[in-house]
mmCIF file of the N, C-alpha and C atoms, coordinates in Angstrom:
data_MODEL
# 
_entry.id   MODEL 
# 
loop_
_atom_site.group_PDB 
_atom_site.id 
_atom_site.type_symbol 
_atom_site.label_atom_id 
_atom_site.label_alt_id 
_atom_site.label_comp_id 
_atom_site.label_asym_id 
_atom_site.label_entity_id 
_atom_site.label_seq_id 
_atom_site.pdbx_PDB_ins_code 
_atom_site.Cartn_x 
_atom_site.Cartn_y 
_atom_site.Cartn_z 
_atom_site.occupancy 
_atom_site.B_iso_or_equiv 
_atom_site.pdbx_formal_charge 
_atom_site.auth_seq_id 
_atom_site.auth_comp_id 
_atom_site.auth_asym_id 
_atom_site.auth_atom_id 
_atom_site.pdbx_PDB_model_num 
ATOM 1   N N  . UNK A 1 1  ? 48.347 11.461  68.644  1.00 0.00 ? 1  UNK A N  1 
ATOM 2   C CA . UNK A 1 1  ? 47.146 12.001  68.130  1.00 0.00 ? 1  UNK A CA 1 
ATOM 3   C C  . UNK A 1 1  ? 47.225 12.669  66.956  1.00 0.00 ? 1  UNK A C  1 
ATOM 4   N N  . UNK A 1 2  ? 46.596 12.297  65.898  1.00 0.00 ? 2  UNK A N  1 
ATOM 5   C CA . UNK A 1 2  ? 46.917 13.011  64.516  1.00 0.00 ? 2  UNK A CA 1 
ATOM 6   C C  . UNK A 1 2  ? 46.513 14.341  64.602  1.00 0.00 ? 2  UNK A C  1 
ATOM 7   N N  . UNK A 1 3  ? 47.227 15.202  63.824  1.00 0.00 ? 3  UNK A N  1 
ATOM 8   C CA . UNK A 1 3  ? 46.965 16.477  63.665  1.00 0.00 ? 3  UNK A CA 1 
ATOM 9   C C  . UNK A 1 3  ? 45.526 16.810  62.889  1.00 0.00 ? 3  UNK A C  1 
ATOM 10  N N  . UNK A 1 4  ? 44.128 17.466  63.641  1.00 0.00 ? 4  UNK A N  1 
ATOM 11  C CA . UNK A 1 4  ? 43.021 17.349  62.776  1.00 0.00 ? 4  UNK A CA 1 
ATOM 12  C C  . UNK A 1 4  ? 43.191 18.616  61.814  1.00 0.00 ? 4  UNK A C  1 
ATOM 13  N N  . UNK A 1 5  ? 44.068 19.701  62.023  1.00 0.00 ? 5  UNK A N  1 
ATOM 14  C CA . UNK A 1 5  ? 44.032 20.410  60.861  1.00 0.00 ? 5  UNK A CA 1 
ATOM 15  C C  . UNK A 1 5  ? 44.572 19.797  59.685  1.00 0.00 ? 5  UNK A C  1 
ATOM 16  N N  . UNK A 1 6  ? 45.678 18.941  59.745  1.00 0.00 ? 6  UNK A N  1 
ATOM 17  C CA . UNK A 1 6  ? 46.414 18.195  58.547  1.00 0.00 ? 6  UNK A CA 1 
ATOM 18  C C  . UNK A 1 6  ? 45.459 17.341  58.001  1.00 0.00 ? 6  UNK A C  1 
ATOM 19  N N  . UNK A 1 7  ? 44.621 16.776  58.756  1.00 0.00 ? 7  UNK A N  1 
ATOM 20  C CA . UNK A 1 7  ? 43.708 15.640  58.414  1.00 0.00 ? 7  UNK A CA 1 
ATOM 21  C C  . UNK A 1 7  ? 42.724 16.647  57.490  1.00 0.00 ? 7  UNK A C  1 
ATOM 22  N N  . UNK A 1 8  ? 42.025 17.467  57.983  1.00 0.00 ? 8  UNK A N  1 
ATOM 23  C CA . UNK A 1 8  ? 41.145 18.551  57.291  1.00 0.00 ? 8  UNK A CA 1 
ATOM 24  C C  . UNK A 1 8  ? 41.577 18.813  56.010  1.00 0.00 ? 8  UNK A C  1 
ATOM 25  N N  . UNK A 1 9  ? 42.951 19.467  56.229  1.00 0.00 ? 9  UNK A N  1 
ATOM 26  C CA . UNK A 1 9  ? 43.686 19.784  54.687  1.00 0.00 ? 9  UNK A CA 1 
ATOM 27  C C  . UNK A 1 9  ? 43.526 18.886  53.706  1.00 0.00 ? 9  UNK A C  1 
ATOM 28  N N  . UNK A 1 10 ? 43.968 17.700  53.982  1.00 0.00 ? 10 UNK A N  1 
ATOM 29  C CA . UNK A 1 10 ? 44.407 16.364  53.497  1.00 0.00 ? 10 UNK A CA 1 
ATOM 30  C C  . UNK A 1 10 ? 43.082 16.218  52.650  1.00 0.00 ? 10 UNK A C  1 
ATOM 31  N N  . UNK A 1 11 ? 41.852 16.280  53.476  1.00 0.00 ? 11 UNK A N  1 
ATOM 32  C CA . UNK A 1 11 ? 40.493 15.800  52.952  1.00 0.00 ? 11 UNK A CA 1 
ATOM 33  C C  . UNK A 1 11 ? 40.269 16.832  51.962  1.00 0.00 ? 11 UNK A C  1 
ATOM 34  N N  . UNK A 1 12 ? 40.233 18.173  52.044  1.00 0.00 ? 12 UNK A N  1 
ATOM 35  C CA . UNK A 1 12 ? 40.019 19.347  51.375  1.00 0.00 ? 12 UNK A CA 1 
ATOM 36  C C  . UNK A 1 12 ? 40.729 18.904  50.005  1.00 0.00 ? 12 UNK A C  1 
ATOM 37  N N  . UNK A 1 13 ? 41.978 18.797  50.013  1.00 0.00 ? 13 UNK A N  1 
ATOM 38  C CA . UNK A 1 13 ? 42.800 18.689  48.783  1.00 0.00 ? 13 UNK A CA 1 
ATOM 39  C C  . UNK A 1 13 ? 42.358 17.465  48.092  1.00 0.00 ? 13 UNK A C  1 
ATOM 40  N N  . UNK A 1 14 ? 42.055 16.115  48.616  1.00 0.00 ? 14 UNK A N  1 
ATOM 41  C CA . UNK A 1 14 ? 41.577 15.248  48.040  1.00 0.00 ? 14 UNK A CA 1 
ATOM 42  C C  . UNK A 1 14 ? 40.176 15.623  47.455  1.00 0.00 ? 14 UNK A C  1 
ATOM 43  N N  . UNK A 1 15 ? 39.108 16.318  47.952  1.00 0.00 ? 15 UNK A N  1 
ATOM 44  C CA . UNK A 1 15 ? 38.031 16.650  47.605  1.00 0.00 ? 15 UNK A CA 1 
ATOM 45  C C  . UNK A 1 15 ? 38.284 17.479  46.172  1.00 0.00 ? 15 UNK A C  1 
ATOM 46  N N  . UNK A 1 16 ? 39.195 18.432  46.411  1.00 0.00 ? 16 UNK A N  1 
ATOM 47  C CA . UNK A 1 16 ? 39.202 19.427  45.339  1.00 0.00 ? 16 UNK A CA 1 
ATOM 48  C C  . UNK A 1 16 ? 39.764 18.615  43.801  1.00 0.00 ? 16 UNK A C  1 
ATOM 49  N N  . UNK A 1 17 ? 40.639 17.617  44.143  1.00 0.00 ? 17 UNK A N  1 
ATOM 50  C CA . UNK A 1 17 ? 41.067 16.683  43.151  1.00 0.00 ? 17 UNK A CA 1 
ATOM 51  C C  . UNK A 1 17 ? 40.163 16.126  42.480  1.00 0.00 ? 17 UNK A C  1 
ATOM 52  N N  . UNK A 1 18 ? 39.096 15.590  43.222  1.00 0.00 ? 18 UNK A N  1 
ATOM 53  C CA . UNK A 1 18 ? 37.896 14.828  42.812  1.00 0.00 ? 18 UNK A CA 1 
ATOM 54  C C  . UNK A 1 18 ? 37.118 15.820  41.989  1.00 0.00 ? 18 UNK A C  1 
ATOM 55  N N  . UNK A 1 19 ? 37.090 16.758  42.494  1.00 0.00 ? 19 UNK A N  1 
ATOM 56  C CA . UNK A 1 19 ? 36.033 17.832  41.765  1.00 0.00 ? 19 UNK A CA 1 
ATOM 57  C C  . UNK A 1 19 ? 36.729 18.228  40.360  1.00 0.00 ? 19 UNK A C  1 
ATOM 58  N N  . UNK A 1 20 ? 38.065 18.236  40.367  1.00 0.00 ? 20 UNK A N  1 
ATOM 59  C CA . UNK A 1 20 ? 38.686 18.684  39.134  1.00 0.00 ? 20 UNK A CA 1 
ATOM 60  C C  . UNK A 1 20 ? 38.599 17.502  38.079  1.00 0.00 ? 20 UNK A C  1 
ATOM 61  N N  . UNK A 1 21 ? 38.647 16.270  38.440  1.00 0.00 ? 21 UNK A N  1 
ATOM 62  C CA . UNK A 1 21 ? 38.709 15.138  37.918  1.00 0.00 ? 21 UNK A CA 1 
ATOM 63  C C  . UNK A 1 21 ? 37.197 15.120  37.218  1.00 0.00 ? 21 UNK A C  1 
ATOM 64  N N  . UNK A 1 22 ? 36.258 15.259  37.899  1.00 0.00 ? 22 UNK A N  1 
ATOM 65  C CA . UNK A 1 22 ? 34.775 15.080  37.839  1.00 0.00 ? 22 UNK A CA 1 
ATOM 66  C C  . UNK A 1 22 ? 34.562 16.297  36.662  1.00 0.00 ? 22 UNK A C  1 
ATOM 67  N N  . UNK A 1 23 ? 35.023 17.028  36.822  1.00 0.00 ? 23 UNK A N  1 
ATOM 68  C CA . UNK A 1 23 ? 34.759 18.200  35.702  1.00 0.00 ? 23 UNK A CA 1 
ATOM 69  C C  . UNK A 1 23 ? 35.378 18.136  34.365  1.00 0.00 ? 23 UNK A C  1 
ATOM 70  N N  . UNK A 1 24 ? 36.863 17.325  34.431  1.00 0.00 ? 24 UNK A N  1 
ATOM 71  C CA . UNK A 1 24 ? 37.174 17.110  33.089  1.00 0.00 ? 24 UNK A CA 1 
ATOM 72  C C  . UNK A 1 24 ? 36.569 15.814  32.450  1.00 0.00 ? 24 UNK A C  1 
ATOM 73  N N  . UNK A 1 25 ? 35.850 14.901  33.304  1.00 0.00 ? 25 UNK A N  1 
ATOM 74  C CA . UNK A 1 25 ? 35.342 13.840  32.986  1.00 0.00 ? 25 UNK A CA 1 
ATOM 75  C C  . UNK A 1 25 ? 33.881 14.234  32.428  1.00 0.00 ? 25 UNK A C  1 
ATOM 76  N N  . UNK A 1 26 ? 33.577 15.238  33.151  1.00 0.00 ? 26 UNK A N  1 
ATOM 77  C CA . UNK A 1 26 ? 32.053 15.575  32.275  1.00 0.00 ? 26 UNK A CA 1 
ATOM 78  C C  . UNK A 1 26 ? 32.315 16.257  31.022  1.00 0.00 ? 26 UNK A C  1 
ATOM 79  N N  . UNK A 1 27 ? 33.459 16.985  30.682  1.00 0.00 ? 27 UNK A N  1 
ATOM 80  C CA . UNK A 1 27 ? 34.026 17.692  29.857  1.00 0.00 ? 27 UNK A CA 1 
ATOM 81  C C  . UNK A 1 27 ? 34.093 16.639  28.505  1.00 0.00 ? 27 UNK A C  1 
ATOM 82  N N  . UNK A 1 28 ? 34.804 15.791  28.621  1.00 0.00 ? 28 UNK A N  1 
ATOM 83  C CA . UNK A 1 28 ? 34.936 14.317  27.704  1.00 0.00 ? 28 UNK A CA 1 
ATOM 84  C C  . UNK A 1 28 ? 34.030 13.879  27.255  1.00 0.00 ? 28 UNK A C  1 
ATOM 85  N N  . UNK A 1 29 ? 32.836 13.668  28.324  1.00 0.00 ? 29 UNK A N  1 
ATOM 86  C CA . UNK A 1 29 ? 31.389 12.886  28.210  1.00 0.00 ? 29 UNK A CA 1 
ATOM 87  C C  . UNK A 1 29 ? 30.680 13.926  27.109  1.00 0.00 ? 29 UNK A C  1 
ATOM 88  N N  . UNK A 1 30 ? 30.925 15.305  27.456  1.00 0.00 ? 30 UNK A N  1 
ATOM 89  C CA . UNK A 1 30 ? 30.305 16.038  26.363  1.00 0.00 ? 30 UNK A CA 1 
ATOM 90  C C  . UNK A 1 30 ? 30.841 16.271  24.904  1.00 0.00 ? 30 UNK A C  1 
ATOM 91  N N  . UNK A 1 31 ? 32.111 16.126  24.815  1.00 0.00 ? 31 UNK A N  1 
ATOM 92  C CA . UNK A 1 31 ? 32.707 15.914  23.618  1.00 0.00 ? 31 UNK A CA 1 
ATOM 93  C C  . UNK A 1 31 ? 32.330 14.978  22.828  1.00 0.00 ? 31 UNK A C  1 
ATOM 94  N N  . UNK A 1 32 ? 32.362 13.419  23.763  1.00 0.00 ? 32 UNK A N  1 
ATOM 95  C CA . UNK A 1 32 ? 31.952 12.317  23.119  1.00 0.00 ? 32 UNK A CA 1 
ATOM 96  C C  . UNK A 1 32 ? 30.594 12.359  22.602  1.00 0.00 ? 32 UNK A C  1 
ATOM 97  N N  . UNK A 1 33 ? 29.701 12.895  23.230  1.00 0.00 ? 33 UNK A N  1 
ATOM 98  C CA . UNK A 1 33 ? 28.518 12.848  23.006  1.00 0.00 ? 33 UNK A CA 1 
ATOM 99  C C  . UNK A 1 33 ? 28.292 13.587  21.787  1.00 0.00 ? 33 UNK A C  1 
ATOM 100 N N  . UNK A 1 34 ? 28.778 14.663  21.369  1.00 0.00 ? 34 UNK A N  1 
ATOM 101 C CA . UNK A 1 34 ? 28.810 15.410  20.433  1.00 0.00 ? 34 UNK A CA 1 
ATOM 102 C C  . UNK A 1 34 ? 29.372 14.793  19.196  1.00 0.00 ? 34 UNK A C  1 
ATOM 103 N N  . UNK A 1 35 ? 30.608 13.908  19.384  1.00 0.00 ? 35 UNK A N  1 
ATOM 104 C CA . UNK A 1 35 ? 31.260 13.342  18.171  1.00 0.00 ? 35 UNK A CA 1 
ATOM 105 C C  . UNK A 1 35 ? 30.187 12.041  18.013  1.00 0.00 ? 35 UNK A C  1 
ATOM 106 N N  . UNK A 1 36 ? 29.496 11.593  18.940  1.00 0.00 ? 36 UNK A N  1 
ATOM 107 C CA . UNK A 1 36 ? 28.684 10.394  18.648  1.00 0.00 ? 36 UNK A CA 1 
ATOM 108 C C  . UNK A 1 36 ? 27.306 11.004  17.878  1.00 0.00 ? 36 UNK A C  1 
ATOM 109 N N  . UNK A 1 37 ? 26.822 12.272  18.100  1.00 0.00 ? 37 UNK A N  1 
ATOM 110 C CA . UNK A 1 37 ? 25.785 12.698  17.393  1.00 0.00 ? 37 UNK A CA 1 
ATOM 111 C C  . UNK A 1 37 ? 25.956 12.807  15.982  1.00 0.00 ? 37 UNK A C  1 
ATOM 112 N N  . UNK A 1 38 ? 27.494 13.633  15.785  1.00 0.00 ? 38 UNK A N  1 
ATOM 113 C CA . UNK A 1 38 ? 27.773 13.748  14.427  1.00 0.00 ? 38 UNK A CA 1 
ATOM 114 C C  . UNK A 1 38 ? 28.034 12.638  13.265  1.00 0.00 ? 38 UNK A C  1 
ATOM 115 N N  . UNK A 1 39 ? 28.567 11.537  14.549  1.00 0.00 ? 39 UNK A N  1 
ATOM 116 C CA . UNK A 1 39 ? 28.772 10.415  13.487  1.00 0.00 ? 39 UNK A CA 1 
ATOM 117 C C  . UNK A 1 39 ? 27.517 9.928   13.236  1.00 0.00 ? 39 UNK A C  1 
ATOM 118 N N  . UNK A 1 40 ? 26.455 9.774   14.095  1.00 0.00 ? 40 UNK A N  1 
ATOM 119 C CA . UNK A 1 40 ? 25.008 9.411   13.786  1.00 0.00 ? 40 UNK A CA 1 
ATOM 120 C C  . UNK A 1 40 ? 24.453 10.266  12.510  1.00 0.00 ? 40 UNK A C  1 
ATOM 121 N N  . UNK A 1 41 ? 24.753 11.390  12.454  1.00 0.00 ? 41 UNK A N  1 
ATOM 122 C CA . UNK A 1 41 ? 24.243 11.958  11.557  1.00 0.00 ? 41 UNK A CA 1 
ATOM 123 C C  . UNK A 1 41 ? 24.548 11.710  10.073  1.00 0.00 ? 41 UNK A C  1 
ATOM 124 N N  . UNK A 1 42 ? 26.084 11.445  10.132  1.00 0.00 ? 42 UNK A N  1 
ATOM 125 C CA . UNK A 1 42 ? 26.939 10.902  8.834   1.00 0.00 ? 42 UNK A CA 1 
ATOM 126 C C  . UNK A 1 42 ? 26.466 9.477   8.173   1.00 0.00 ? 42 UNK A C  1 
ATOM 127 N N  . UNK A 1 43 ? 26.455 8.792   9.472   1.00 0.00 ? 43 UNK A N  1 
ATOM 128 C CA . UNK A 1 43 ? 25.767 7.381   8.996   1.00 0.00 ? 43 UNK A CA 1 
ATOM 129 C C  . UNK A 1 43 ? 24.322 7.483   8.449   1.00 0.00 ? 43 UNK A C  1 
ATOM 130 N N  . UNK A 1 44 ? 23.341 8.580   8.859   1.00 0.00 ? 44 UNK A N  1 
ATOM 131 C CA . UNK A 1 44 ? 22.062 8.577   8.465   1.00 0.00 ? 44 UNK A CA 1 
ATOM 132 C C  . UNK A 1 44 ? 22.268 8.927   6.970   1.00 0.00 ? 44 UNK A C  1 
ATOM 133 N N  . UNK A 1 45 ? 23.129 10.086  6.817   1.00 0.00 ? 45 UNK A N  1 
ATOM 134 C CA . UNK A 1 45 ? 23.189 10.388  5.486   1.00 0.00 ? 45 UNK A CA 1 
ATOM 135 C C  . UNK A 1 45 ? 23.867 9.638   4.332   1.00 0.00 ? 45 UNK A C  1 
ATOM 136 N N  . UNK A 1 46 ? 24.692 8.533   4.859   1.00 0.00 ? 46 UNK A N  1 
ATOM 137 C CA . UNK A 1 46 ? 25.550 7.851   3.964   1.00 0.00 ? 46 UNK A CA 1 
ATOM 138 C C  . UNK A 1 46 ? 24.581 6.553   3.744   1.00 0.00 ? 46 UNK A C  1 
ATOM 139 N N  . UNK A 1 47 ? 23.735 6.079   4.695   1.00 0.00 ? 47 UNK A N  1 
ATOM 140 C CA . UNK A 1 47 ? 22.354 5.298   4.343   1.00 0.00 ? 47 UNK A CA 1 
ATOM 141 C C  . UNK A 1 47 ? 21.575 5.876   3.352   1.00 0.00 ? 47 UNK A C  1 
ATOM 142 N N  . UNK A 1 48 ? 21.010 7.094   3.527   1.00 0.00 ? 48 UNK A N  1 
ATOM 143 C CA . UNK A 1 48 ? 20.377 7.667   2.306   1.00 0.00 ? 48 UNK A CA 1 
ATOM 144 C C  . UNK A 1 48 ? 20.885 7.670   1.100   1.00 0.00 ? 48 UNK A C  1 
ATOM 145 N N  . UNK A 1 49 ? 22.230 7.863   1.073   1.00 0.00 ? 49 UNK A N  1 
ATOM 146 C CA . UNK A 1 49 ? 23.224 7.669   -0.482  1.00 0.00 ? 49 UNK A CA 1 
ATOM 147 C C  . UNK A 1 49 ? 23.020 6.518   -0.943  1.00 0.00 ? 49 UNK A C  1 
ATOM 148 N N  . UNK A 1 50 ? 23.141 5.454   0.026   1.00 0.00 ? 50 UNK A N  1 
ATOM 149 C CA . UNK A 1 50 ? 23.382 4.227   -0.513  1.00 0.00 ? 50 UNK A CA 1 
ATOM 150 C C  . UNK A 1 50 ? 22.009 3.786   -1.191  1.00 0.00 ? 50 UNK A C  1 
ATOM 151 N N  . UNK A 1 51 ? 21.048 4.233   -0.426  1.00 0.00 ? 51 UNK A N  1 
ATOM 152 C CA . UNK A 1 51 ? 19.499 3.819   -0.893  1.00 0.00 ? 51 UNK A CA 1 
ATOM 153 C C  . UNK A 1 51 ? 19.335 4.403   -2.219  1.00 0.00 ? 51 UNK A C  1 
ATOM 154 N N  . UNK A 1 52 ? 19.910 5.636   -2.255  1.00 0.00 ? 52 UNK A N  1 
ATOM 155 C CA . UNK A 1 52 ? 19.316 6.295   -3.805  1.00 0.00 ? 52 UNK A CA 1 
ATOM 156 C C  . UNK A 1 52 ? 20.499 5.780   -4.645  1.00 0.00 ? 52 UNK A C  1 
ATOM 157 N N  . UNK A 1 53 ? 21.366 5.524   -4.504  1.00 0.00 ? 53 UNK A N  1 
ATOM 158 C CA . UNK A 1 53 ? 22.540 4.765   -5.532  1.00 0.00 ? 53 UNK A CA 1 
ATOM 159 C C  . UNK A 1 53 ? 21.825 3.250   -5.844  1.00 0.00 ? 53 UNK A C  1 
ATOM 160 N N  . UNK A 1 54 ? 21.275 2.495   -4.937  1.00 0.00 ? 54 UNK A N  1 
ATOM 161 C CA . UNK A 1 54 ? 20.717 1.337   -5.247  1.00 0.00 ? 54 UNK A CA 1 
ATOM 162 C C  . UNK A 1 54 ? 19.708 1.791   -6.171  1.00 0.00 ? 54 UNK A C  1 
ATOM 163 N N  . UNK A 1 55 ? 18.669 2.840   -5.945  1.00 0.00 ? 55 UNK A N  1 
ATOM 164 C CA . UNK A 1 55 ? 17.680 3.091   -6.559  1.00 0.00 ? 55 UNK A CA 1 
ATOM 165 C C  . UNK A 1 55 ? 18.065 3.321   -8.233  1.00 0.00 ? 55 UNK A C  1 
ATOM 166 N N  . UNK A 1 56 ? 19.325 4.077   -8.306  1.00 0.00 ? 56 UNK A N  1 
ATOM 167 C CA . UNK A 1 56 ? 19.912 4.473   -9.540  1.00 0.00 ? 56 UNK A CA 1 
ATOM 168 C C  . UNK A 1 56 ? 20.158 3.307   -10.276 1.00 0.00 ? 56 UNK A C  1 
ATOM 169 N N  . UNK A 1 57 ? 20.877 2.531   -9.724  1.00 0.00 ? 57 UNK A N  1 
ATOM 170 C CA . UNK A 1 57 ? 21.603 1.358   -10.224 1.00 0.00 ? 57 UNK A CA 1 
ATOM 171 C C  . UNK A 1 57 ? 20.319 0.423   -10.658 1.00 0.00 ? 57 UNK A C  1 
ATOM 172 N N  . UNK A 1 58 ? 19.438 0.332   -10.055 1.00 0.00 ? 58 UNK A N  1 
ATOM 173 C CA . UNK A 1 58 ? 18.180 -0.458  -10.380 1.00 0.00 ? 58 UNK A CA 1 
ATOM 174 C C  . UNK A 1 58 ? 17.582 -0.080  -11.518 1.00 0.00 ? 58 UNK A C  1 
ATOM 175 N N  . UNK A 1 59 ? 17.372 1.225   -11.658 1.00 0.00 ? 59 UNK A N  1 
ATOM 176 C CA . UNK A 1 59 ? 16.604 1.635   -12.790 1.00 0.00 ? 59 UNK A CA 1 
ATOM 177 C C  . UNK A 1 59 ? 17.615 1.820   -14.088 1.00 0.00 ? 59 UNK A C  1 
ATOM 178 N N  . UNK A 1 60 ? 18.827 1.782   -13.689 1.00 0.00 ? 60 UNK A N  1 
ATOM 179 C CA . UNK A 1 60 ? 19.804 1.804   -15.039 1.00 0.00 ? 60 UNK A CA 1 
ATOM 180 C C  . UNK A 1 60 ? 20.153 0.373   -15.243 1.00 0.00 ? 60 UNK A C  1 
ATOM 181 N N  . UNK A 1 61 ? 19.645 -0.526  -14.642 1.00 0.00 ? 61 UNK A N  1 
ATOM 182 C CA . UNK A 1 61 ? 19.926 -1.881  -14.996 1.00 0.00 ? 61 UNK A CA 1 
ATOM 183 C C  . UNK A 1 61 ? 19.118 -2.179  -16.168 1.00 0.00 ? 61 UNK A C  1 
ATOM 184 N N  . UNK A 1 62 ? 19.694 -3.138  -17.168 1.00 0.00 ? 62 UNK A N  1 
ATOM 185 C CA . UNK A 1 62 ? 18.839 -3.477  -18.349 1.00 0.00 ? 62 UNK A CA 1 
ATOM 186 C C  . UNK A 1 62 ? 17.785 -4.221  -17.914 1.00 0.00 ? 62 UNK A C  1 
ATOM 187 N N  . UNK A 1 63 ? 16.611 -4.606  -18.562 1.00 0.00 ? 63 UNK A N  1 
ATOM 188 C CA . UNK A 1 63 ? 15.052 -5.036  -18.159 1.00 0.00 ? 63 UNK A CA 1 
ATOM 189 C C  . UNK A 1 63 ? 15.464 -6.582  -18.494 1.00 0.00 ? 63 UNK A C  1 
ATOM 190 N N  . UNK A 1 64 ? 16.762 -7.003  -18.981 1.00 0.00 ? 64 UNK A N  1 
ATOM 191 C CA . UNK A 1 64 ? 16.485 -8.535  -19.422 1.00 0.00 ? 64 UNK A CA 1 
ATOM 192 C C  . UNK A 1 64 ? 16.626 -9.374  -17.988 1.00 0.00 ? 64 UNK A C  1 
ATOM 193 N N  . UNK A 1 65 ? 16.563 -10.628 -18.149 1.00 0.00 ? 65 UNK A N  1 
ATOM 194 C CA . UNK A 1 65 ? 16.597 -11.503 -17.112 1.00 0.00 ? 65 UNK A CA 1 
ATOM 195 C C  . UNK A 1 65 ? 17.994 -11.658 -16.403 1.00 0.00 ? 65 UNK A C  1 
ATOM 196 N N  . UNK A 1 66 ? 18.946 -11.117 -17.047 1.00 0.00 ? 66 UNK A N  1 
ATOM 197 C CA . UNK A 1 66 ? 20.111 -11.475 -16.461 1.00 0.00 ? 66 UNK A CA 1 
ATOM 198 C C  . UNK A 1 66 ? 20.491 -10.356 -15.229 1.00 0.00 ? 66 UNK A C  1 
ATOM 199 N N  . UNK A 1 67 ? 21.344 -10.858 -14.199 1.00 0.00 ? 67 UNK A N  1 
ATOM 200 C CA . UNK A 1 67 ? 21.422 -10.478 -13.012 1.00 0.00 ? 67 UNK A CA 1 
ATOM 201 C C  . UNK A 1 67 ? 23.073 -9.612  -13.605 1.00 0.00 ? 67 UNK A C  1 
ATOM 202 N N  . UNK A 1 68 ? 23.232 -8.473  -13.225 1.00 0.00 ? 68 UNK A N  1 
ATOM 203 C CA . UNK A 1 68 ? 24.461 -7.752  -13.603 1.00 0.00 ? 68 UNK A CA 1 
ATOM 204 C C  . UNK A 1 68 ? 25.761 -8.454  -12.649 1.00 0.00 ? 68 UNK A C  1 
ATOM 205 N N  . UNK A 1 69 ? 25.200 -8.894  -11.405 1.00 0.00 ? 69 UNK A N  1 
ATOM 206 C CA . UNK A 1 69 ? 26.111 -9.469  -10.611 1.00 0.00 ? 69 UNK A CA 1 
ATOM 207 C C  . UNK A 1 69 ? 26.668 -10.575 -11.070 1.00 0.00 ? 69 UNK A C  1 
ATOM 208 N N  . UNK A 1 70 ? 26.190 -11.718 -12.031 1.00 0.00 ? 70 UNK A N  1 
ATOM 209 C CA . UNK A 1 70 ? 26.429 -12.630 -12.577 1.00 0.00 ? 70 UNK A CA 1 
ATOM 210 C C  . UNK A 1 70 ? 27.297 -12.551 -13.693 1.00 0.00 ? 70 UNK A C  1 
ATOM 211 N N  . UNK A 1 71 ? 27.220 -11.374 -14.226 1.00 0.00 ? 71 UNK A N  1 
ATOM 212 C CA . UNK A 1 71 ? 28.254 -11.099 -15.323 1.00 0.00 ? 71 UNK A CA 1 
ATOM 213 C C  . UNK A 1 71 ? 29.641 -10.730 -15.017 1.00 0.00 ? 71 UNK A C  1 
ATOM 214 N N  . UNK A 1 72 ? 30.683 -11.481 -15.628 1.00 0.00 ? 72 UNK A N  1 
ATOM 215 C CA . UNK A 1 72 ? 31.988 -11.290 -15.136 1.00 0.00 ? 72 UNK A CA 1 
ATOM 216 C C  . UNK A 1 72 ? 32.654 -10.363 -16.220 1.00 0.00 ? 72 UNK A C  1 
ATOM 217 N N  . UNK A 1 73 ? 33.604 -9.308  -15.572 1.00 0.00 ? 73 UNK A N  1 
ATOM 218 C CA . UNK A 1 73 ? 34.245 -8.345  -16.517 1.00 0.00 ? 73 UNK A CA 1 
ATOM 219 C C  . UNK A 1 73 ? 35.044 -9.108  -17.564 1.00 0.00 ? 73 UNK A C  1 
ATOM 220 N N  . UNK A 1 74 ? 35.092 -8.398  -18.696 1.00 0.00 ? 74 UNK A N  1 
ATOM 221 C CA . UNK A 1 74 ? 35.812 -8.985  -19.813 1.00 0.00 ? 74 UNK A CA 1 
ATOM 222 C C  . UNK A 1 74 ? 37.500 -9.593  -19.734 1.00 0.00 ? 74 UNK A C  1 
ATOM 223 N N  . UNK A 1 75 ? 38.171 -9.180  -18.429 1.00 0.00 ? 75 UNK A N  1 
ATOM 224 C CA . UNK A 1 75 ? 39.311 -9.682  -18.374 1.00 0.00 ? 75 UNK A CA 1 
ATOM 225 C C  . UNK A 1 75 ? 39.531 -10.838 -17.252 1.00 0.00 ? 75 UNK A C  1 
ATOM 226 N N  . UNK A 1 76 ? 38.244 -11.298 -17.352 1.00 0.00 ? 76 UNK A N  1 
ATOM 227 C CA . UNK A 1 76 ? 38.142 -12.451 -16.320 1.00 0.00 ? 76 UNK A CA 1 
ATOM 228 C C  . UNK A 1 76 ? 38.198 -14.032 -17.391 1.00 0.00 ? 76 UNK A C  1 
# 
């Protein structure tokens, strides 16, 4: 017959291990959430900057009918 005290101890040890793992996982999820939020802010800032640069580039482009993308640099 199995020892009920040993089985109880084993169950308690497993429960403690699971609680520790859950705690570490929760901490990891919080860290990943913070990193994701920072990255989203950086992406939004970069998108605003690209839009601003496009606007500046468009306003600096000559008003002629030529597209600057069609122009080849002199070394080609």
